[in-house]
A tleap script that builds the chain and sets N, CA, C and O, in Angstrom:
source leaprc.protein.ff14SB
mol = sequence {
  NLYS GLY GLN VAL SER GLN ILE GLN ARG THR
  LEU SER GLY SER ARG VAL SER ASN LEU ASN
  PRO HIE ALA ALA MET ASP ARG SER ALA GLN
  GLU LEU PHE LEU ASN PHE MET ILE VAL LEU
  ILE THR VAL LEU LEU MET TRP LEU LEU VAL
  ARG ALA TYR GLN CGLU
}
set mol.1.N position { -35.157 -64.121 -24.721 }
set mol.1.CA position { -35.049 -65.453 -24.115 }
set mol.1.C position { -33.718 -65.577 -23.373 }
set mol.1.O position { -33.674 -66.039 -22.232 }
set mol.2.N position { -32.637 -65.160 -24.030 }
set mol.2.CA position { -31.328 -65.202 -23.385 }
set mol.2.C position { -31.221 -64.212 -22.246 }
set mol.2.O position { -30.524 -64.449 -21.260 }
set mol.3.N position { -31.934 -63.079 -22.396 }
set mol.3.CA position { -31.875 -62.053 -21.365 }
set mol.3.C position { -32.570 -62.520 -20.090 }
set mol.3.O position { -32.147 -62.174 -18.987 }
set mol.4.N position { -33.632 -63.304 -20.239 }
set mol.4.CA position { -34.346 -63.831 -19.072 }
set mol.4.C position { -33.444 -64.761 -18.286 }
set mol.4.O position { -33.381 -64.678 -17.059 }
set mol.5.N position { -32.738 -65.654 -18.987 }
set mol.5.CA position { -31.833 -66.571 -18.297 }
set mol.5.C position { -30.685 -65.801 -17.658 }
set mol.5.O position { -30.178 -66.189 -16.606 }
set mol.6.N position { -30.277 -64.705 -18.299 }
set mol.6.CA position { -29.246 -63.838 -17.722 }
set mol.6.C position { -29.719 -63.267 -16.394 }
set mol.6.O position { -28.980 -63.273 -15.410 }
set mol.7.N position { -30.965 -62.770 -16.368 }
set mol.7.CA position { -31.527 -62.195 -15.146 }
set mol.7.C position { -31.683 -63.272 -14.080 }
set mol.7.O position { -31.397 -63.037 -12.906 }
set mol.8.N position { -32.139 -64.455 -14.489 }
set mol.8.CA position { -32.297 -65.560 -13.541 }
set mol.8.C position { -30.957 -65.942 -12.933 }
set mol.8.O position { -30.874 -66.215 -11.736 }
set mol.9.N position { -29.907 -65.963 -13.749 }
set mol.9.CA position { -28.578 -66.291 -13.232 }
set mol.9.C position { -28.105 -65.230 -12.252 }
set mol.9.O position { -27.493 -65.543 -11.231 }
set mol.10.N position { -28.394 -63.961 -12.571 }
set mol.10.CA position { -27.993 -62.872 -11.692 }
set mol.10.C position { -28.738 -62.943 -10.366 }
set mol.10.O position { -28.160 -62.704 -9.306 }
set mol.11.N position { -30.045 -63.279 -10.434 }
set mol.11.CA position { -30.854 -63.354 -9.222 }
set mol.11.C position { -30.491 -64.561 -8.372 }
set mol.11.O position { -30.668 -64.535 -7.154 }
set mol.12.N position { -29.984 -65.622 -9.001 }
set mol.12.CA position { -29.698 -66.859 -8.270 }
set mol.12.C position { -28.495 -66.702 -7.347 }
set mol.12.O position { -28.233 -67.581 -6.526 }
set mol.13.N position { -27.775 -65.622 -7.462 }
set mol.13.CA position { -26.695 -65.335 -6.516 }
set mol.13.C position { -25.317 -65.457 -7.122 }
set mol.13.O position { -25.170 -65.740 -8.311 }
set mol.14.N position { -24.305 -65.241 -6.294 }
set mol.14.CA position { -22.926 -65.189 -6.775 }
set mol.14.C position { -22.336 -66.580 -6.981 }
set mol.14.O position { -21.259 -66.709 -7.563 }
set mol.15.N position { -23.033 -67.638 -6.508 }
set mol.15.CA position { -22.495 -68.996 -6.668 }
set mol.15.C position { -22.335 -69.344 -8.142 }
set mol.15.O position { -21.312 -69.891 -8.556 }
set mol.16.N position { -23.358 -69.020 -8.927 }
set mol.16.CA position { -23.334 -69.366 -10.350 }
set mol.16.C position { -22.231 -68.585 -11.057 }
set mol.16.O position { -21.492 -69.147 -11.866 }
set mol.17.N position { -22.118 -67.304 -10.760 }
set mol.17.CA position { -21.115 -66.475 -11.419 }
set mol.17.C position { -19.707 -66.882 -10.991 }
set mol.17.O position { -18.752 -66.697 -11.746 }
set mol.18.N position { -19.574 -67.437 -9.779 }
set mol.18.CA position { -18.267 -67.924 -9.341 }
set mol.18.C position { -17.893 -69.211 -10.072 }
set mol.18.O position { -16.731 -69.424 -10.415 }
set mol.19.N position { -18.889 -70.066 -10.308 }
set mol.19.CA position { -18.633 -71.312 -11.017 }
set mol.19.C position { -18.329 -71.042 -12.483 }
set mol.19.O position { -17.425 -71.645 -13.062 }
set mol.20.N position { -19.088 -70.133 -13.076 }
set mol.20.CA position { -18.901 -69.822 -14.491 }
set mol.20.C position { -18.950 -68.306 -14.677 }
set mol.20.O position { -20.019 -67.748 -14.921 }
set mol.21.N position { -17.812 -67.642 -14.567 }
set mol.21.CA position { -17.798 -66.167 -14.603 }
set mol.21.C position { -18.249 -65.596 -15.939 }
set mol.21.O position { -18.735 -64.467 -15.997 }
set mol.22.N position { -18.090 -66.377 -17.031 }
set mol.22.CA position { -18.480 -65.860 -18.338 }
set mol.22.C position { -19.969 -66.048 -18.606 }
set mol.22.O position { -20.519 -65.429 -19.518 }
set mol.23.N position { -20.624 -66.899 -17.817 }
set mol.23.CA position { -22.037 -67.181 -18.056 }
set mol.23.C position { -22.903 -65.992 -17.654 }
set mol.23.O position { -23.851 -65.644 -18.358 }
set mol.24.N position { -22.579 -65.371 -16.524 }
set mol.24.CA position { -23.403 -64.263 -16.027 }
set mol.24.C position { -22.514 -63.074 -15.682 }
set mol.24.O position { -21.770 -63.102 -14.701 }
set mol.25.N position { -22.601 -62.035 -16.497 }
set mol.25.CA position { -21.866 -60.815 -16.189 }
set mol.25.C position { -22.640 -60.000 -15.164 }
set mol.25.O position { -23.868 -60.069 -15.099 }
set mol.26.N position { -21.914 -59.229 -14.365 }
set mol.26.CA position { -22.588 -58.302 -13.458 }
set mol.26.C position { -23.307 -57.250 -14.290 }
set mol.26.O position { -22.910 -56.964 -15.420 }
set mol.27.N position { -24.367 -56.674 -13.726 }
set mol.27.CA position { -25.128 -55.668 -14.467 }
set mol.27.C position { -24.248 -54.455 -14.762 }
set mol.27.O position { -24.361 -53.847 -15.826 }
set mol.28.N position { -23.367 -54.103 -13.813 }
set mol.28.CA position { -22.479 -52.958 -14.024 }
set mol.28.C position { -21.506 -53.241 -15.164 }
set mol.28.O position { -21.226 -52.360 -15.977 }
set mol.29.N position { -20.991 -54.464 -15.227 }
set mol.29.CA position { -20.077 -54.834 -16.305 }
set mol.29.C position { -20.802 -54.827 -17.642 }
set mol.29.O position { -20.243 -54.424 -18.661 }
set mol.30.N position { -22.051 -55.277 -17.628 }
set mol.30.CA position { -22.848 -55.301 -18.858 }
set mol.30.C position { -23.111 -53.877 -19.344 }
set mol.30.O position { -23.009 -53.595 -20.538 }
set mol.31.N position { -23.453 -52.977 -18.408 }
set mol.31.CA position { -23.692 -51.576 -18.770 }
set mol.31.C position { -22.410 -50.928 -19.273 }
set mol.31.O position { -22.439 -50.140 -20.218 }
set mol.32.N position { -21.284 -51.258 -18.643 }
set mol.32.CA position { -19.992 -50.716 -19.060 }
set mol.32.C position { -19.676 -51.155 -20.483 }
set mol.32.O position { -19.234 -50.353 -21.305 }
set mol.33.N position { -19.906 -52.439 -20.769 }
set mol.33.CA position { -19.669 -52.973 -22.104 }
set mol.33.C position { -20.581 -52.308 -23.128 }
set mol.33.O position { -20.153 -51.985 -24.236 }
set mol.34.N position { -21.854 -52.103 -22.744 }
set mol.34.CA position { -22.818 -51.465 -23.631 }
set mol.34.C position { -22.389 -50.032 -23.941 }
set mol.34.O position { -22.426 -49.602 -25.094 }
set mol.35.N position { -21.980 -49.292 -22.900 }
set mol.35.CA position { -21.519 -47.914 -23.090 }
set mol.35.C position { -20.294 -47.874 -23.989 }
set mol.35.O position { -20.179 -47.005 -24.853 }
set mol.36.N position { -19.374 -48.819 -23.785 }
set mol.36.CA position { -18.167 -48.885 -24.611 }
set mol.36.C position { -18.525 -49.115 -26.078 }
set mol.36.O position { -17.945 -48.495 -26.969 }
set mol.37.N position { -19.482 -50.011 -26.320 }
set mol.37.CA position { -19.900 -50.293 -27.691 }
set mol.37.C position { -20.540 -49.070 -28.334 }
set mol.37.O position { -20.292 -48.778 -29.504 }
set mol.38.N position { -21.365 -48.354 -27.570 }
set mol.38.CA position { -22.025 -47.150 -28.085 }
set mol.38.C position { -20.989 -46.092 -28.451 }
set mol.38.O position { -21.081 -45.469 -29.509 }
set mol.39.N position { -20.007 -45.889 -27.581 }
set mol.39.CA position { -18.943 -44.912 -27.846 }
set mol.39.C position { -18.153 -45.321 -29.079 }
set mol.39.O position { -17.830 -44.484 -29.922 }
set mol.40.N position { -17.841 -46.613 -29.186 }
set mol.40.CA position { -17.072 -47.115 -30.323 }
set mol.40.C position { -17.812 -46.866 -31.637 }
set mol.40.O position { -17.219 -46.411 -32.616 }
set mol.41.N position { -19.109 -47.168 -31.650 }
set mol.41.CA position { -19.921 -46.970 -32.856 }
set mol.41.C position { -20.015 -45.486 -33.204 }
set mol.41.O position { -19.933 -45.112 -34.374 }
set mol.42.N position { -20.188 -44.634 -32.175 }
set mol.42.CA position { -20.288 -43.192 -32.407 }
set mol.42.C position { -18.999 -42.640 -33.000 }
set mol.42.O position { -19.030 -41.862 -33.954 }
set mol.43.N position { -17.861 -43.047 -32.430 }
set mol.43.CA position { -16.564 -42.592 -32.939 }
set mol.43.C position { -16.367 -43.052 -34.381 }
set mol.43.O position { -15.868 -42.301 -35.219 }
set mol.44.N position { -16.763 -44.286 -34.660 }
set mol.44.CA position { -16.630 -44.818 -36.014 }
set mol.44.C position { -17.467 -44.010 -37.008 }
set mol.44.O position { -17.003 -43.693 -38.103 }
set mol.45.N position { -18.701 -43.679 -36.623 }
set mol.45.CA position { -19.574 -42.883 -37.487 }
set mol.45.C position { -18.999 -41.487 -37.712 }
set mol.45.O position { -19.018 -40.975 -38.831 }
set mol.46.N position { -18.491 -40.874 -36.647 }
set mol.46.CA position { -17.878 -39.547 -36.761 }
set mol.46.C position { -16.684 -39.590 -37.709 }
set mol.46.O position { -16.516 -38.704 -38.547 }
set mol.47.N position { -15.852 -40.633 -37.573 }
set mol.47.CA position { -14.670 -40.775 -38.423 }
set mol.47.C position { -15.074 -40.919 -39.889 }
set mol.47.O position { -14.440 -40.349 -40.778 }
set mol.48.N position { -16.138 -41.690 -40.128 }
set mol.48.CA position { -16.623 -41.859 -41.498 }
set mol.48.C position { -17.150 -40.541 -42.061 }
set mol.48.O position { -16.924 -40.225 -43.229 }
set mol.49.N position { -17.857 -39.771 -41.224 }
set mol.49.CA position { -18.359 -38.466 -41.660 }
set mol.49.C position { -17.211 -37.527 -42.007 }
set mol.49.O position { -17.241 -36.863 -43.043 }
set mol.50.N position { -16.208 -37.470 -41.152 }
set mol.50.CA position { -15.046 -36.598 -41.386 }
set mol.50.C position { -14.334 -37.006 -42.667 }
set mol.50.O position { -13.945 -36.149 -43.461 }
set mol.51.N position { -14.162 -38.308 -42.875 }
set mol.51.CA position { -13.491 -38.787 -44.076 }
set mol.51.C position { -14.295 -38.455 -45.324 }
set mol.51.O position { -13.729 -38.132 -46.368 }
set mol.52.N position { -15.619 -38.535 -45.212 }
set mol.52.CA position { -16.478 -38.234 -46.354 }
set mol.52.C position { -16.395 -36.746 -46.717 }
set mol.52.O position { -16.411 -36.386 -47.894 }
set mol.53.N position { -16.307 -35.888 -45.696 }
set mol.53.CA position { -16.228 -34.445 -45.961 }
set mol.53.C position { -14.868 -34.039 -46.505 }
set mol.53.O position { -14.769 -33.083 -47.274 }
set mol.54.N position { -13.819 -34.754 -46.112 }
set mol.54.CA position { -12.475 -34.383 -46.551 }
set mol.54.C position { -12.255 -34.681 -48.031 }
set mol.54.O position { -11.456 -34.013 -48.687 }
set mol.55.N position { -12.955 -35.673 -48.555 }
set mol.55.CA position { -12.747 -36.034 -49.964 }
set mol.55.C position { -13.318 -34.986 -50.917 }
set mol.55.O position { -13.224 -35.143 -52.134 }
savepdb mol mol.pdb
quit
């Protein structure tokens, strides 16, 4: 439901994002954030595995 409104805001043009920059992120920024989160989670899991093996 939230994703649909996100797409609608993106399609409605740059006026909305200029008025409220936090309401609609660019797709590239969203993908960048998603990639960052994936890397963060992966590093965290690796760190936990290494710590578990060291004990």
